[in-house]
N, C-alpha and C positions, 0 to 999 in steps of 0.2 A: 503493499500500500504504501503511494506515494507521499512523503513528509515536504509539504511545500515550505518554501525557505522563511515566510513570516511565521510557520509554527516552530520551526527550527530556532528562529532567534528568541522565541518566546521560551522553550525547552532550555536553551542555554543560558537564558537569564535566571530562571529559577534553580537550574543545576547549581550555579556559580553563587546565588544567594544565601550566605549562612543562615539567615534567620528563615529559611525552607527547610526544616527539620522535621517536619510531621506530613500524615497525610492530608489534614485539614488544611495546611497551609500551601501544599503542593495543587490541592484543588480548588482554591481560592484564587491561586497564579492563573492555572489552566482556564478557570472560567472566562476570563478577559479575551479570550480565543472566539468565543461563540460556540455554539451547541454543535455544531458541524465539524469544526476542527477540534474542539474537545473530545468527540466521538472517534473521529480518527486515532488520535493519542492514544485514547482508552482501547481502541481494538489493536495498536500497536505494541503495546507492552510485552514484555520488556524491551528496550532499544538500547543497545550496548553502547552506545555515544554519551547516556545520560543514566550512569549507575546509580546515582543518588535516587533520582526520580524513580528509575525502576524498582528498587528496595522499597519506595514508599506507596507506590501505586498497585492496584491488582494487575498480575499476568493474565492477558486475554487467553482465552481457552485454544487449546491446539485445533487446528483446520479440521482434523479428522474428529474431534469431539464436537466441533460447531455443526458437523455434516450428522454426525450421530443424532444429536438432539432436534436438530432444526431442519435438517435436508439442505441447507446450504451453508455457506461459509464467506469470508473476507469481503469484499467491497459489495457483493451481491446482498449479503447478510444485513451488512452496516444501512444500506438503503432502505431494504424494507422494514427495518427496527427504527430508523430515524423517521420515516415516514408515518409510522405510528404513533411515536412518542411525540412528533409536533403536531398529529393530529388531537392527542391527549391535551398537549398543553394548550392549543387554540380553542378545545371546546371547555375545556375547563373553565378558563377564562369566560366565556360567553356565558355559560350556565351559573358561574357564581360570584362574577366580577373581582374572582381573585386570580392571579397567577399561580402555577405550581411552585414556584420558588419558595421554599422554605416550607412547604406543606409535608405532612406526615403521611406517607405513601407506603402502600401495601402491593409487593408482588407475588401475586398468586401463582403458583407451579414455575417458580423463578428459574428451574434448570440450571444451568452452568453460571447465571449471573449475567448475561447480556445487558438485561434492563436495571439491574442492579449499578452495573458501570454506568449507562447512560443517564439513570436518574442521579447520580452523581454531581451532574452539571446543574442540576435544580435544587438539589435539597441533601442535608447532612442525616435527613429523618427517614432514612428508605430501609423497609424490613422485607425480606423473602420467604416463601416457607415451597418445599417441595415435597412430596411422596417418595421420593426415589433417595434412596441411602448413596447412591453413585453421585447425584446432583451435590447433595451436601458435602461429601469427600471432594469432590472437585471444585468446589466453591472456596473451601477450606484452604486447599493445597493452593489455589491461585490468590490467596490474601484476601480472600472475604468471610473469614471466620466470623462467627457471630451475627452474619447478615442473613444467612440462609439457613432456615432451621427444617428439621425432618416433621412433617404433617401425615397426616392418615389419607389413605386413597379414597375411602370413603368418609371425610370428617364430620365431627358432631363439633368440634371446636379447633382454634388454630393455636400453634404454639407461639404467638406474637403478641404483641399488644393489643390494647384496644383502642378506639378513638382514632382511628385512621379518618384522613380527611378524603383521601384519594385511595382506590386499588386499581390495580392494572392487573388483568390476564390475558397475554396472548398465546395465541393458539393452544388454549388450556381446554375451553370448552367444545371446541371442534372436535376432540376426542374422548369425551367423558360419556358415559352411559347415563341412561334418565336418572337411574338411581343416584349415581355419583354426582348427576348435575345438579339434581334438589339439594343434595346435601352440602356440596360447595357453595351454592349461592346462598344457603342458611347461613353456614359457617361467616363468609365474608361479611353477609350482612351485620351479624353479632358484633362484629369488630369494627364496625363504621360508625361515625357519627350521624346524628340525624342531619339528613340533607346532604350529606357527602357524597362524592360520584365514583362509580366504578364502571371501566371500561373495560368490555370483554369482546372477543372475537369470535363469532359463529359463522356457520357454512350456509349459504343459500342452496337452494334446491337444484341448481344447476353444476354445484358440487361434484355431484354423483357420475354425469355424464363426462365431465372435462377429467376426471379422474381414476373412474373405474370402468369404462366399456371396454377400453383394451384388455384388461386383465381378468374382468369377470363375465363381460358380455352386456348384450342388451338388455335381456331378462332380468338380470340383478339390478341392472341401472332402474330399467320401469317400476321394479319392486319397490326400491331405496326412495324412487321419487314421490310414489304412489302414498307412500309411509308418510312421508314430508309432509304431502299436501292433505292428505285423509286425518292424520293424527296430530300435525306438526311437529312430530319429533323421529328422526330416522337414524339409527346405530347399527354397525356393523363390529363385531369385536375383531381384535386384530390376530389373537391366538386362535388360529384354525377358523376362524368364521364364526363361532360358537357363541349364540348369543343368549345364554343362558342366564339366570338372574345373579350370578358369583362373576361375571364379566364386569369390568369398569373400565377398560381402556380400549379405544379401537377407533374408528371415525363417524361422524356425528353431523347431522345436521338438523336445526331446529328453527322453529318460527318464532317471532317475537310475540306472536298471540300466544302460542304456547307457553311462552317465558313468563308472560303475566298471570297466565291462568293458573300455572301450576307452581307457583313462587310468590310467596307474599313477602310484603316490605320493599316493593321495589316500583318504581315508575319509569318509563322509559323517556329519556330528555332529549337525548339527540341521535343521529344516526349518520356514520360517514363510512368510506372505503377507500383504498389505495389502488391505483392501475397497475402497480407492481405486484399486487397479490388478489388478483379479481374476484378469487372464491373465498374471500375472506372479509365479513362485514365487521363493521366497530359499531357496538351498540355501548351507548353512555347510559347508565342507570342513575337515576337520583335514590339514594336510603331515604324511603318514607316513614 
């Protein structure tokens, strides 16, 4: 990833500043770059030319780990991630008359911590949780110890603080079973202030045609689309495709009508989408 000269100048200044001896001081200096250049630095760590900063900031996950968790890596993944976080920032301000700077943010299903890294541009108060022990391990090894905590696959509560002002869940509810979806939305709501905003991503009905036609055929696609349109929720488990009551993870689409009818404590406040990831909708929920 190219580190432009103006970024290098800022990095060199911080590297040689004796007052920059903590992560907080390094982040304060990096925020002067702006969100996109800040994200480039976070995606590029560690950088051999800046050993002090590399010791203070979290290391980015290896490309193989990025692919394993998200199916993408590098600049393509950064573009997708920044499009989402910028939409979150814009819509949060429109809905609350406040920016997300210095807000208390929950990253639900944080994986290896890509949004924990990007969120550091906006706030020092960001926490994540994930049900996979490997996610927690990778986060801890990268220098995000304490920021990612282990949750349950079907959570009754979350191992994080309460009174969050914003929750994000990118590419999480696109994979949960109906039982897990209801449990997760309830658990998130319990950890948000009244009036707080949550931005989750969901799949539209077109997802099945775009992603399953080649591997499963038209009959399977038609079945999933019919489920989505008739009941509002369609799911197929990853492990062998068996959708029994114990399956919690796979591929999912559901409607906003299903969401409101089956999950209390929420209002739909806004909707968005990015053309770089067309079969993933951003749904902004207000904690009612």
